SEBAMI-658486 format. One record per residue: residue number from 1; residue in one letter; chain; x, y, z of N, C-alpha, C in turn. Coordinates in nm, 4 decimals. Each point is the difference from the previous one (the first is absolute). Layout:
BEGIN
- resi|resn|chain|n_xx|n_yy|n_zz|ca_xx|ca_yy|ca_zz|c_xx|c_yy|c_zz
- NUM|a|A|X|Y|Z|X|Y|Z|X|Y|Z
...
***
This chain:
BEGIN
- resi|resn|chain|n_xx|n_yy|n_zz|ca_xx|ca_yy|ca_zz|c_xx|c_yy|c_zz
- 1|m|A|0.1508|-0.1326|-0.0007|-0.1507|0.1357|0.0117|0.0853|0.1148|-0.0216
- 2|k|A|-0.0078|0.0655|-0.0592|0.0420|0.1700|-0.0443|-0.0356|0.0690|0.1699
- 3|v|A|0.1185|0.1357|0.0636|-0.0376|0.0627|0.0385|0.0472|0.1610|0.0291
- 4|n|A|-0.0584|0.0437|0.0383|0.0639|0.1620|-0.0736|0.0584|0.0310|0.1178
- 5|r|A|0.1319|-0.0413|-0.0331|0.1238|0.0493|0.0985|0.0665|0.1330|-0.0716
- 6|k|A|-0.0116|0.0708|0.1386|0.0248|0.1992|0.0074|0.1525|-0.0446|0.0785
- 7|d|A|0.0393|0.0748|-0.0311|0.1245|0.1220|0.0683|-0.0246|0.0781|0.0896
- 8|v|A|0.0371|-0.0102|0.1292|-0.0300|0.0899|0.0853|0.0996|0.0442|0.1441
- 9|l|A|0.0818|0.0869|-0.0786|0.1837|-0.0123|0.0015|0.1236|-0.0636|0.0509
- 10|g|A|-0.0267|-0.0769|-0.1644|0.1200|-0.0994|-0.0035|-0.0249|-0.1118|0.0496
- 11|v|A|-0.1529|-0.0356|0.0358|-0.0562|-0.1245|0.0790|-0.1345|-0.0290|-0.1149
- 12|k|A|-0.0172|-0.1732|-0.0244|-0.0248|-0.0224|-0.0908|-0.2129|-0.0420|0.0443
- 13|v|A|-0.0294|0.0967|-0.0321|-0.1405|-0.0367|0.1623|-0.1633|-0.1007|-0.1415
- 14|d|A|-0.0401|-0.0190|0.0372|-0.1197|-0.0945|-0.0508|-0.1425|-0.0222|0.0435
- 15|d|A|-0.0243|0.1140|-0.1141|-0.1174|0.0907|0.0250|-0.1628|-0.0867|-0.0270
- 16|v|A|0.0830|-0.1107|0.0496|-0.1795|-0.1127|-0.0293|-0.0693|0.0137|0.1740
- 17|t|A|-0.1681|-0.1090|-0.0524|-0.0724|0.0401|0.0978|0.0273|-0.1429|0.1090
- 18|m|A|-0.0986|-0.0283|0.0754|-0.0214|-0.0975|0.0358|0.0172|-0.1880|-0.0489
- 19|d|A|-0.1221|0.0396|-0.0463|-0.0523|-0.1169|-0.1665|0.1509|-0.0146|-0.0743
- 20|q|A|0.0845|0.1019|-0.0622|0.0961|0.0330|-0.0778|0.0816|-0.1165|0.0935
- 21|a|A|0.0331|0.0767|0.0697|0.1592|-0.0885|0.1175|-0.0447|-0.1683|0.0226
- 22|l|A|-0.1205|-0.0642|0.0098|-0.0234|-0.0898|0.0363|0.0367|-0.0795|-0.1322
- 23|k|A|-0.0876|0.0594|-0.0836|-0.0290|-0.1459|-0.1158|0.1707|0.0421|-0.0428
- 24|t|A|0.1158|0.0386|0.0119|0.1109|0.0608|-0.0984|0.0295|-0.1444|0.1380
- 25|v|A|-0.0068|0.0069|0.0762|0.0810|-0.0489|0.1243|-0.0103|-0.1441|0.0012
- 26|s|A|-0.1493|-0.0458|-0.1128|-0.1136|-0.1139|0.0023|0.0955|-0.0886|-0.1411
- 27|g|A|0.0346|0.1161|-0.0427|0.0453|-0.0482|-0.1592|0.1350|-0.0491|0.0634
- 28|w|A|0.0424|0.0575|0.0605|0.1791|-0.0418|0.0320|0.0108|-0.1400|0.0826
- 29|l|A|-0.1205|-0.0186|0.1163|0.0210|-0.1119|0.0753|-0.0128|-0.1258|-0.1047
- 30|k|A|-0.0499|0.0122|-0.1718|-0.0816|-0.1229|-0.0722|0.1687|0.0008|-0.0995
- 31|d|A|0.1042|0.0459|0.0237|0.1079|-0.0250|-0.0748|0.1587|-0.0523|0.1099
- 32|k|A|0.0236|-0.0108|-0.0806|0.1356|-0.1030|0.0456|0.1292|0.1269|0.0962
- 33|g|A|-0.0498|0.1494|-0.0376|0.1314|0.1001|0.0297|-0.0053|0.0704|0.1995
- 34|k|A|0.0948|0.0907|-0.0572|0.0009|0.0105|0.1730|-0.0111|0.1803|-0.0249
- 35|h|A|-0.1520|0.0195|0.0940|0.0148|0.2061|-0.0012|-0.0567|-0.0016|0.1212
- 36|y|A|0.0616|0.0810|0.0605|0.0066|0.1187|0.1169|-0.0821|0.1878|-0.0097
- 37|i|A|-0.1017|-0.0561|0.0861|-0.0974|0.1644|0.0159|0.0449|0.1052|0.0952
- 38|v|A|0.0446|0.1394|-0.0050|0.0250|0.1145|0.0344|-0.1198|0.0522|0.0570
- 39|t|A|0.0171|0.1322|0.1533|-0.1297|0.0462|-0.0347|0.0630|0.1265|0.0521
- 40|p|A|0.1157|0.0605|-0.1602|0.0274|0.1550|0.0662|-0.1433|0.1131|0.0070
- 41|n|A|0.0317|0.0838|0.1190|-0.0640|0.0585|0.0723|0.0683|0.1644|-0.0269
- 42|p|A|-0.0207|0.1565|0.0472|0.0701|0.0323|-0.0255|0.1816|0.0248|0.1669
- 43|e|A|-0.0695|-0.1144|0.0625|0.1595|-0.0029|0.1397|0.0922|-0.0528|-0.0912
- 44|i|A|-0.0866|-0.0790|-0.0777|0.1351|-0.1596|-0.0676|0.0153|0.0435|-0.1419
- 45|i|A|-0.0330|0.1187|-0.0976|0.1063|0.0613|-0.0699|0.0123|0.0715|0.0880
- 46|m|A|0.0467|0.1299|0.0906|0.1051|0.0593|0.0429|0.0836|-0.0626|0.0471
- 47|k|A|-0.0334|-0.1599|0.0668|0.1875|-0.0806|0.0101|0.0097|0.0002|-0.0930
- 48|a|A|-0.0338|-0.0465|-0.1318|0.0890|0.0253|-0.0990|0.0376|0.0734|-0.0908
- 49|q|A|-0.0148|0.1544|0.0636|0.0274|0.0691|-0.0979|0.1979|-0.0024|0.0916
- 50|k|A|0.0006|-0.0633|0.1467|0.1212|-0.0378|-0.0018|0.0773|-0.0889|0.0774
- 51|d|A|-0.0731|-0.0974|-0.1288|0.0431|-0.1340|-0.0464|-0.0518|-0.0774|-0.0720
- 52|e|A|0.0916|0.0268|-0.1004|0.0828|-0.0497|-0.1211|-0.0934|-0.1579|-0.0457
- 53|e|A|0.0331|-0.1278|0.0787|0.0131|-0.1333|0.0901|-0.1167|-0.0250|-0.0607
- 54|l|A|-0.1076|0.1267|0.1032|-0.1408|-0.0291|0.0515|-0.1058|0.0208|-0.1508
- 55|k|A|0.0711|0.1088|-0.0019|-0.0694|0.0921|-0.1504|0.0182|-0.1185|-0.1462
- 56|k|A|0.0708|-0.0748|-0.0002|0.0118|-0.1069|-0.0998|-0.0819|-0.0911|0.0787
- 57|i|A|-0.0198|-0.0764|0.0445|-0.0595|-0.0664|0.0680|-0.2085|0.0178|-0.0407
- 58|l|A|0.0080|0.1499|0.0637|-0.0703|-0.0199|-0.0120|-0.1054|0.0395|-0.2092
- 59|n|A|0.1358|0.0340|-0.0453|-0.0054|0.0497|-0.1260|-0.0623|-0.2021|-0.1083
- 60|k|A|0.0792|-0.0536|0.0972|0.0141|-0.1650|-0.0405|-0.0741|-0.0570|0.0104
- 61|a|A|-0.1171|0.0566|0.1115|-0.1503|-0.0929|0.0116|-0.0767|-0.0872|-0.1438
- 62|g|A|-0.0530|-0.0291|0.0899|-0.1121|-0.0847|-0.1301|-0.0882|0.0675|0.0364
- 63|l|A|-0.0622|0.0950|0.0558|-0.1495|0.0409|0.0690|0.0548|0.0917|0.1257
- 64|a|A|0.0306|0.1375|-0.0229|-0.0143|0.1044|0.1063|-0.1417|0.0618|0.0674
- 65|i|A|-0.0653|-0.0189|0.0510|-0.1428|0.0776|-0.0044|-0.0018|0.1381|0.1194
- 66|p|A|-0.0549|0.0960|-0.0563|-0.0050|0.0552|0.0389|-0.0605|0.0613|0.2035
- 67|d|A|0.0573|-0.0202|0.1146|-0.0685|-0.0476|0.1238|-0.0013|0.1080|-0.0013
- 68|g|A|-0.1223|0.0278|0.0266|-0.0428|0.1385|0.1325|-0.0607|0.0737|-0.0564
- 69|a|A|-0.0544|0.1465|0.0484|-0.0212|0.0850|-0.0875|0.0999|0.1220|-0.0833
- 70|g|A|0.0880|-0.0285|0.0343|0.1251|0.1439|0.0422|-0.0212|0.0043|-0.1637
- 71|l|A|0.1025|-0.1034|-0.0564|0.0815|0.0070|-0.1494|-0.1860|0.0750|-0.1201
- 72|k|A|-0.1532|0.0290|0.0857|-0.0485|0.0742|-0.0820|-0.0279|0.0931|-0.0247
- 73|l|A|0.0856|0.0527|0.1474|-0.0317|0.1239|-0.0243|0.0572|0.0950|-0.0757
- 74|t|A|0.1107|-0.0742|-0.0481|-0.0053|0.1140|-0.1171|0.0313|-0.0055|-0.1243
- 75|g|A|-0.0909|-0.1068|-0.0712|-0.0752|-0.0076|-0.0653|0.0889|-0.1157|-0.1375
- 76|d|A|0.0970|-0.0183|0.0861|0.0610|-0.0909|-0.0893|-0.0481|-0.1541|-0.0311
- 77|i|A|-0.1205|-0.0580|0.0779|0.0087|-0.0990|0.1025|-0.2096|0.0152|0.0038
- 78|v|A|-0.0574|-0.0808|-0.0621|-0.1473|0.0187|-0.0504|-0.0835|-0.1274|0.1624
- 79|c|A|0.1276|-0.1818|0.0037|-0.0405|-0.0002|0.1037|0.0730|-0.0320|0.1520
- 80|n|A|-0.1352|-0.0872|0.0336|0.0642|0.0485|0.2182|-0.0277|-0.1870|-0.0025
- 81|t|A|0.1161|-0.0616|0.0016|-0.0398|-0.1709|0.0189|0.1281|-0.0058|0.1198
- 82|p|A|-0.0806|0.0171|0.0962|0.0683|-0.1337|0.1654|0.0666|-0.0742|-0.0373
- 83|g|A|0.1294|-0.0714|0.0087|0.0875|-0.0973|0.0151|-0.1144|-0.0909|0.0864
- 84|v|A|-0.0377|0.0584|0.1291|-0.0878|-0.0739|0.1070|-0.1127|-0.0834|-0.0824
- 85|d|A|-0.0367|0.1174|-0.0881|-0.1277|-0.1037|-0.0474|-0.0031|-0.0876|-0.1278
- 86|l|A|0.1622|0.0638|-0.0309|-0.0090|-0.1121|-0.1098|0.0699|-0.1365|0.0503
- 87|m|A|0.1018|-0.0010|0.1105|0.0052|-0.1172|0.0403|-0.0838|-0.0717|0.0394
- 88|e|A|-0.1331|0.0422|0.0723|-0.1190|-0.0402|0.0577|-0.0612|-0.0807|-0.1332
- 89|g|A|0.0055|0.0629|-0.1589|-0.0445|0.0054|-0.0628|0.0382|-0.1912|-0.0617
- 90|l|A|0.1630|0.0594|0.0410|0.1298|-0.1289|-0.1038|-0.0828|-0.1902|0.1418
- 91|i|A|-0.0200|0.1097|0.1080|-0.0534|-0.1627|0.1280|-0.0908|-0.0594|-0.0893
- 92|k|A|-0.1611|0.1198|-0.0244|-0.0943|-0.0715|-0.0042|-0.0337|-0.0624|-0.1279
- 93|l|A|0.1324|0.0156|-0.0947|0.0033|-0.0776|-0.1353|0.0828|-0.1309|0.0259
- 94|g|A|0.1048|0.0194|0.0943|0.0858|-0.1058|0.0028|-0.0850|-0.1321|0.0604
- 95|a|A|-0.1167|0.0818|0.1180|-0.1312|-0.1387|0.0931|-0.1017|-0.0316|-0.1355
- 96|e|A|0.0081|0.1421|-0.0661|-0.1085|-0.1091|-0.1443|0.0660|-0.0693|-0.0784
- 97|k|A|0.1216|-0.0247|-0.0359|0.1436|-0.0175|-0.0858|0.0272|-0.1808|0.0205
- 98|g|A|-0.0048|0.0187|0.1909|0.1140|-0.1246|0.0347|0.1067|0.0545|-0.0213
- 99|l|A|0.0740|0.0974|0.0003|0.1112|0.0248|-0.0145|0.0761|0.0327|0.1382
- 100|t|A|0.1778|-0.0242|0.0408|0.0149|-0.0067|0.1152|0.0489|0.1415|0.0078
- 101|t|A|-0.0228|0.0691|0.1660|0.0265|0.1222|0.0223|0.1003|0.0143|0.1225
- 102|g|A|0.1672|0.0853|-0.0561|0.1146|0.0457|0.1602|-0.0498|0.0861|0.0506
- 103|f|A|0.0380|-0.0301|0.1100|-0.0038|0.1457|0.0546|0.1352|0.0319|0.1208
- 104|l|A|0.0709|0.1048|-0.0998|0.1819|0.0162|0.0497|0.0130|0.1785|0.0730
- 105|g|A|0.0284|-0.0107|0.0657|0.0221|0.1270|0.1039|-0.1169|-0.0450|0.1535
- 106|g|A|0.0041|0.2291|0.0126|-0.0565|0.0464|0.1169|0.0555|-0.0041|0.1155
- 107|r|A|-0.0803|0.0316|0.1173|0.1089|-0.0334|0.1486|-0.1257|-0.0707|0.0724
- 108|d|A|0.0422|-0.0175|0.1308|-0.0498|-0.0661|0.1009|-0.1155|-0.1088|-0.0353
- 109|r|A|0.0464|-0.0878|-0.1146|-0.1110|-0.1041|-0.0439|-0.1419|0.1084|-0.0919
- 110|v|A|0.0720|0.0833|-0.0065|-0.1451|0.0607|-0.1097|-0.0630|-0.0806|-0.1343
- 111|a|A|0.1087|-0.0635|-0.0592|-0.0680|-0.0129|-0.1161|-0.0662|-0.2055|0.0657
- 112|e|A|0.0129|-0.0516|0.1226|-0.0530|-0.1454|-0.0051|-0.1409|0.0487|0.1162
- 113|k|A|0.0066|0.1365|0.0264|-0.1752|0.0469|-0.0025|-0.0791|0.0704|-0.1129
- 114|c|A|0.0840|0.0235|-0.0818|-0.0071|0.0349|-0.1335|-0.0797|-0.1290|-0.0577
- 115|v|A|0.0910|-0.0874|-0.0248|-0.1151|-0.0727|-0.0381|-0.0849|-0.1115|0.0482
- 116|e|A|0.0876|0.0660|0.2097|-0.1905|-0.1140|0.0473|-0.1539|0.0972|-0.0456
- 117|r|A|0.0081|0.1056|-0.0114|-0.1341|0.0734|-0.0840|-0.0231|-0.0013|-0.1125
- 118|l|A|0.0741|-0.0476|-0.0501|-0.0310|-0.0233|-0.1984|-0.0620|-0.1539|0.0082
- 119|r|A|0.0968|-0.0702|0.0477|-0.0860|-0.1100|0.0100|-0.1491|-0.0263|0.0038
- 120|s|A|-0.0502|0.1071|0.1066|-0.1408|-0.0494|0.0671|-0.0859|0.0777|-0.1491
- 121|r|A|0.0439|0.0608|-0.0556|-0.0196|0.1101|-0.0847|0.0017|-0.0567|-0.1581
- 122|y|A|0.1293|-0.1060|0.0502|-0.0217|-0.0510|-0.1353|0.0692|-0.1655|-0.0015
- 123|p|A|-0.1037|-0.0811|0.0619|-0.0378|-0.1262|0.0245|0.1637|-0.1013|-0.0400
- 124|n|A|-0.0038|0.0673|-0.1646|0.0725|-0.1237|-0.1256|0.0773|0.0274|-0.0322
- 125|l|A|0.0740|0.1598|0.1139|0.1497|0.0031|-0.0168|0.1007|-0.0735|-0.0184
- 126|k|A|0.0649|-0.0447|-0.0894|0.1800|-0.0729|0.0192|0.0853|0.0243|0.0755
- 127|i|A|0.0736|0.0134|0.0925|0.0637|0.0979|0.0476|0.1575|-0.0939|-0.0230
- 128|s|A|0.0523|0.0244|-0.0415|0.1259|-0.0984|-0.0065|0.1548|0.0251|0.0688
- 129|f|A|0.0379|0.1577|0.0487|0.0433|0.0694|0.0865|-0.0377|0.0979|0.0838
- 130|t|A|0.0329|0.0066|0.1600|0.0457|0.1145|0.0360|0.1676|0.0118|0.1035
- 131|d|A|-0.0220|0.1238|-0.0372|0.1758|0.0302|0.0681|0.0423|0.1357|0.0043
- 132|s|A|0.0021|0.0595|0.1190|-0.0151|0.1447|0.0488|0.2138|0.0923|-0.0998
- 133|g|A|0.0596|-0.1906|-0.0185|0.0931|0.0645|-0.0764|0.1273|0.1030|0.0252
- 134|g|A|0.0015|-0.0310|0.1976|0.0800|0.0592|0.0773|0.0714|0.1192|-0.0768
- 135|e|A|0.1261|0.0836|0.0281|0.0342|0.0961|-0.0080|0.0722|0.0278|-0.2248
- 136|v|A|-0.0279|0.1090|-0.0075|0.0209|0.0036|-0.1458|0.0005|0.1559|-0.0570
- 137|n|A|0.1289|-0.0031|0.0130|0.0794|0.1585|-0.0529|-0.0603|0.0915|-0.1223
- 138|d|A|0.0583|0.0880|-0.0279|-0.0418|0.0810|-0.0463|0.0303|-0.0234|-0.1892
- 139|n|A|0.0343|-0.0993|0.0289|0.0932|-0.0512|-0.1707|-0.0801|-0.0886|0.0024
- 140|g|A|-0.0771|-0.0547|0.0960|-0.0973|-0.1215|-0.0132|0.0436|-0.1208|-0.0255
- 141|k|A|0.1371|-0.0056|0.1023|0.0571|-0.1241|0.0354|-0.0544|-0.0661|0.1059
- 142|q|A|0.0201|-0.1134|-0.0176|-0.0922|-0.1373|0.0828|0.0343|-0.0660|-0.0296
- 143|v|A|-0.0411|-0.1339|0.0902|0.1102|-0.1113|-0.0503|-0.1271|-0.0462|0.0286
- 144|v|A|-0.0250|-0.1262|-0.1926|-0.1382|-0.0237|-0.0304|0.0027|-0.1259|0.0189
- 145|s|A|-0.1344|-0.0150|0.0156|0.0020|-0.1607|0.1061|-0.0314|-0.0816|-0.1150
- 146|s|A|0.0612|-0.1300|-0.0733|-0.0233|-0.1253|-0.0772|-0.1126|-0.0027|0.0215
- 147|k|A|-0.0364|-0.0551|0.0994|-0.1472|-0.0673|0.0386|-0.0618|0.0925|-0.0532
- 148|y|A|-0.0274|0.1327|-0.0946|-0.1270|-0.0017|-0.0026|-0.0747|-0.0370|-0.0452
- 149|p|A|-0.1155|-0.1361|-0.0294|-0.0426|-0.0292|-0.1247|-0.0389|0.0752|-0.1138
- 150|a|A|0.0123|-0.0748|-0.1449|-0.1023|0.0664|-0.0961|-0.1290|0.1150|0.0568
- 151|t|A|0.0023|0.1122|-0.0687|-0.1365|0.0544|0.0376|-0.0334|0.0458|-0.0876
- 152|d|A|-0.0947|0.0417|-0.0014|-0.0624|0.0602|-0.1182|-0.0172|0.1673|0.0355
- 153|l|A|-0.0351|0.0349|0.0957|0.0101|0.1749|0.0640|0.0695|-0.0274|0.1257
- 154|l|A|0.0823|0.1099|-0.0081|0.0209|0.0442|0.1716|0.0069|0.1528|-0.0398
- 155|f|A|0.0035|0.0219|0.1415|-0.0362|0.1563|0.0731|0.0887|0.0545|0.0164
- 156|v|A|0.1205|0.0865|0.0462|0.1095|0.0518|0.0146|-0.0328|0.0827|0.0764
- 157|a|A|0.0052|0.0407|0.0913|0.0237|0.1184|0.1259|0.0518|-0.0135|0.0877
- 158|f|A|0.1173|0.0190|0.0059|0.1614|0.0679|-0.0053|-0.0444|0.2289|0.0118
- 159|g|A|-0.0741|0.0446|-0.0773|-0.0161|0.1382|-0.0096|0.1184|0.1013|-0.0690
- 160|p|A|-0.0299|0.0231|-0.1133|0.0832|0.0773|-0.0815|0.1288|0.0403|0.0573
- 161|p|A|0.0757|0.0425|-0.0447|0.0423|-0.0879|-0.1256|0.1107|-0.1143|-0.0108
- 162|k|A|-0.0143|-0.0719|0.1307|-0.0023|-0.1174|0.0316|-0.0448|-0.1383|-0.0772
- 163|q|A|-0.1386|0.0096|-0.0246|-0.0547|-0.0885|-0.0415|0.0144|-0.0143|-0.1329
- 164|e|A|-0.0228|0.1100|-0.0779|0.0516|-0.0130|-0.1438|0.1315|-0.0517|-0.0143
- 165|k|A|0.1113|0.0420|0.0509|0.1345|-0.0568|-0.0008|-0.0458|-0.1938|0.0149
- 166|w|A|-0.0368|0.0168|0.1211|0.0071|-0.1595|0.0125|-0.0486|-0.0727|-0.0956
- 167|i|A|-0.1776|0.0195|-0.0619|-0.0690|-0.0432|-0.0851|0.1540|-0.0150|-0.1739
- 168|f|A|0.0692|0.1292|0.0404|0.0522|0.0180|-0.1742|0.1104|-0.1414|-0.0119
- 169|k|A|0.1255|0.0565|0.0968|0.0172|-0.0760|0.0812|-0.0384|-0.2342|-0.0162
- 170|n|A|-0.0639|-0.0322|0.0138|-0.0789|-0.1097|0.0505|-0.0301|-0.0677|-0.0910
- 171|l|A|-0.1321|0.1115|-0.1325|-0.1001|-0.0759|-0.0359|0.0502|-0.1455|-0.1224
- 172|a|A|0.1381|0.0392|-0.0731|0.0862|-0.1195|-0.0958|0.0187|-0.0977|0.1611
- 173|k|A|0.0234|-0.0018|0.1291|0.0434|-0.0514|0.0135|-0.1092|-0.1367|0.0905
- 174|l|A|-0.1222|0.0453|-0.0273|-0.1175|-0.0784|0.1158|-0.0986|-0.0494|-0.1541
- 175|d|A|-0.0927|-0.0990|0.0906|-0.1056|-0.0486|-0.0841|-0.1031|0.0116|0.0130
- 176|i|A|-0.0291|0.1798|-0.0539|-0.1120|0.0812|0.0871|-0.0092|0.0926|-0.1310
- 177|k|A|-0.1586|-0.0575|-0.1103|-0.0112|0.0970|-0.0506|-0.0064|0.1908|-0.0123
- 178|v|A|-0.0596|-0.0047|0.0979|-0.0680|0.1730|0.0469|0.0462|0.0388|0.1066
- 179|m|A|0.0804|0.0824|-0.0007|0.0018|0.0678|0.1119|0.0112|0.1313|0.0189
- 180|m|A|-0.1240|0.1307|0.0982|-0.0232|0.0486|-0.0044|0.0626|0.0892|0.1380
- 181|a|A|0.0944|0.1327|0.0392|-0.0053|0.0565|0.1189|-0.0450|0.0520|0.0091
- 182|v|A|-0.1006|-0.0108|0.1335|-0.1147|0.0518|0.0797|0.0092|0.0802|0.1258
- 183|g|A|0.1088|0.0460|0.0602|0.0261|0.0593|0.0797|-0.0401|-0.0169|0.1103
- 184|g|A|-0.1023|0.0982|0.0516|-0.1057|-0.0197|0.1300|-0.0775|-0.0695|-0.0096
- 185|a|A|-0.0760|-0.0252|-0.1425|-0.1396|-0.0757|0.0017|-0.0071|-0.1078|0.0717
- 186|f|A|0.1136|-0.0625|0.0815|-0.0378|-0.1491|0.1253|-0.0865|0.0342|0.0982
- 187|d|A|0.0298|0.1485|0.0806|-0.0226|0.0501|0.0747|-0.1474|0.0316|-0.0233
- 188|f|A|-0.0848|0.0778|-0.1317|-0.1302|0.0204|-0.0237|-0.0301|-0.1474|-0.0104
- 189|l|A|-0.0216|-0.0815|-0.0481|-0.0604|-0.1497|-0.0165|0.0353|-0.0527|0.0982
- 190|s|A|0.0242|0.0258|0.1271|0.0554|-0.1258|0.1534|-0.1266|0.1456|0.0284
- 191|g|A|0.0194|0.0503|-0.0574|-0.0750|0.1123|0.1559|0.0384|0.0593|0.0489
- 192|q|A|0.0924|-0.0257|0.0544|0.0922|0.0554|0.0620|0.0045|0.2066|0.0538
- 193|v|A|0.0121|0.0126|-0.1632|-0.0366|0.1677|-0.0110|-0.1514|-0.0107|-0.1188
- 194|p|A|-0.0470|0.1110|0.0085|-0.1289|-0.0119|-0.0336|-0.0242|0.1095|-0.1694
- 195|r|A|-0.0781|-0.1030|-0.0428|-0.0301|0.1397|-0.1459|-0.0567|0.1048|0.0223
- 196|a|A|-0.0207|0.1390|-0.0739|-0.0686|0.0201|-0.0473|-0.1762|-0.0610|-0.0305
- 197|p|A|-0.0864|0.1197|0.0324|-0.0917|-0.0524|-0.0105|0.0015|-0.0054|-0.1914
- 198|k|A|-0.1238|-0.0614|-0.0414|0.0305|-0.0379|-0.1731|-0.0531|0.1686|-0.0551
- 199|w|A|-0.1108|0.0894|0.0803|-0.0325|0.0986|-0.0244|0.1453|0.1076|-0.0422
- 200|l|A|0.0831|-0.0396|0.0951|0.1135|0.1156|0.0175|0.0866|-0.0707|-0.1224
- 201|r|A|0.0200|-0.1327|-0.0080|0.0780|-0.0126|-0.1086|-0.0544|-0.0154|-0.1345
- 202|d|A|-0.1388|0.0512|-0.0320|-0.0157|0.0312|-0.1176|0.0250|0.0804|-0.0384
- 203|l|A|-0.0006|0.1909|0.0827|0.0256|0.1010|0.0189|0.1388|0.0349|-0.0677
- 204|d|A|0.1274|-0.1372|0.0640|0.0960|-0.0266|-0.0388|0.0628|0.0500|0.1579
- 205|l|A|-0.0105|-0.0027|0.1098|0.0293|0.1203|0.1496|0.0182|-0.0851|0.0180
- 206|e|A|0.0627|-0.2241|-0.0292|0.0501|-0.0204|0.1374|0.1222|0.0237|0.0550
- 207|w|A|0.0419|0.1057|-0.0610|0.1535|0.0387|0.0413|-0.0234|0.1151|0.1585
- 208|l|A|-0.0801|0.0474|-0.0053|-0.0310|0.0735|0.1518|-0.0910|-0.0968|0.0568
- 209|f|A|-0.0369|-0.1148|-0.0171|-0.0508|-0.0714|0.0935|0.0792|-0.0771|0.1064
- 210|r|A|0.1300|-0.0532|-0.0906|0.1268|-0.0419|0.0239|0.0638|0.1494|0.0790
- 211|l|A|0.0018|0.1216|-0.0518|0.0491|0.0409|0.1270|-0.0452|0.0410|0.0903
- 212|i|A|-0.1577|0.0104|0.0273|-0.0638|0.0010|0.1466|0.0175|-0.1354|0.0814
- 213|i|A|0.0300|-0.0741|-0.0374|0.0162|-0.1110|0.0663|0.1715|-0.0670|0.0227
- 214|q|A|0.0843|0.0569|-0.0581|0.1572|0.0254|0.0374|-0.0069|0.0804|-0.0447
- 215|p|A|0.0375|0.1212|0.0518|0.0351|0.1465|0.0124|0.1416|0.0338|-0.0304
- 216|w|A|0.0738|-0.1562|0.0261|0.1467|0.0068|-0.0477|0.0400|-0.0139|-0.1669
- 217|r|A|-0.0673|-0.0167|-0.0170|-0.0768|-0.0457|-0.1326|0.0454|0.1473|-0.0857
- 218|i|A|0.0310|0.1567|0.0697|0.0470|0.0829|-0.0730|0.0935|0.0087|-0.0698
- 219|k|A|0.1729|-0.0427|0.1052|0.0791|0.0225|-0.0909|-0.0196|-0.0836|-0.1220
- 220|r|A|-0.0098|-0.1051|-0.0461|-0.0387|0.0063|-0.1284|-0.1108|0.0165|-0.1246
- 221|q|A|-0.1289|0.0878|0.0735|-0.0322|0.0836|-0.0865|0.0705|0.0970|-0.0382
- 222|l|A|0.1018|0.0418|0.0133|0.0699|0.0711|-0.0232|0.0460|-0.0111|-0.1677
- 223|a|A|0.0449|-0.1337|0.0086|0.0229|-0.0740|-0.1423|-0.0696|0.1255|-0.0431
- 224|l|A|-0.1684|-0.0587|-0.0167|-0.0667|0.0604|-0.1308|-0.0088|0.1636|0.0215
- 225|l|A|0.0526|0.0697|0.0606|0.0364|0.1693|-0.0087|0.1457|-0.0362|-0.1044
- 226|k|A|0.0802|-0.0962|0.0052|0.1080|0.0366|-0.0312|0.0215|-0.0244|-0.1437
- 227|y|A|-0.1519|-0.0891|0.0360|0.0110|-0.1300|-0.1669|-0.1247|0.1147|-0.1453
- 228|l|A|-0.0885|0.0886|0.0457|-0.0432|0.1024|-0.0062|0.0564|0.1130|-0.0420
- 229|w|A|0.1476|0.0974|0.1083|0.0298|0.0588|-0.0833|0.1245|-0.0483|-0.1379
- 230|m|A|0.0631|-0.1508|0.0614|0.0941|-0.0380|-0.1449|-0.1026|0.0016|-0.1640
- 231|v|A|-0.1314|-0.0306|0.0333|-0.0543|-0.0010|-0.1348|-0.0471|0.1149|-0.0546
- 232|v|A|0.0143|0.0857|0.1173|-0.0432|0.1906|-0.0738|0.1030|0.0420|-0.0390
- 233|k|A|0.1038|-0.0485|0.0526|0.1372|0.0474|-0.0370|0.0167|-0.0620|-0.1561
- 234|v|A|0.0219|-0.1153|-0.0246|-0.0080|-0.0309|-0.0854|-0.1013|0.0118|-0.1286
- 235|r|A|-0.0940|0.0214|0.0382|-0.1255|0.0505|-0.1004|0.0580|0.1618|-0.0779
- 236|l|A|0.0796|0.0420|0.1661|-0.0025|0.2078|-0.0275|0.1811|0.0099|-0.1533
- 237|y|A|0.0436|-0.1480|0.0603|0.1118|0.0209|-0.1126|0.0063|-0.1052|-0.1280
- 238|d|A|-0.0841|-0.0672|0.0035|-0.0527|-0.0617|-0.1336|-0.0378|0.1415|-0.0664
- 239|h|A|-0.1130|0.0429|0.0792|-0.1012|0.1764|-0.0756|0.0780|0.0922|-0.0796
- 240|n|A|0.1289|-0.0354|0.0884|0.1137|0.1136|-0.0397|0.0726|-0.0577|-0.1165
***
């Protein structure tokens, strides 16, 4: 399936809806190749401005979904496809199709708690493994377990840029069809962190809800202001 790929400050972002993303990954699961998904948002795009390795990994991804409303503010991106929603959509697809699913990363056994809750929602879900993953450095280095079984879908939650670098370094080494970098999605799906009400999500205001319940995120929200300012500067430069 052809996707609408756009350039945002040198980072490729696929301006896709949830349905388009699910159809793309569903097609991958039928072939013999290996693929990975990233979830660029303003914070990740700003990290990539200072990290060429991360930028390269983002740009080589089979799918780079616009995660959250921040990218829509500049008018470059139309869609808002949250990573946590795509993750749950793929879990639902996996349960329906009999696919195997793995969960890697998180902290305080959050991966196990996430699986417990998902199993109650999707009784046919086949779990191949869960693993907190131990310590992963900023370059994505970690001792890879050779015991990881063949798996259709693996969700990796080390946080950016560790998770993206880990996926890129290990995709060829493991018998896993599709890997997805999911950041804090385990926290939401385990119920440890509440999501915004749907009406707020529909208004693209989930970021505000998260800031209210997690005020420490204000430092991370500054990345959005830096992102907006950089986009404005680039446009002014191009215009002149």
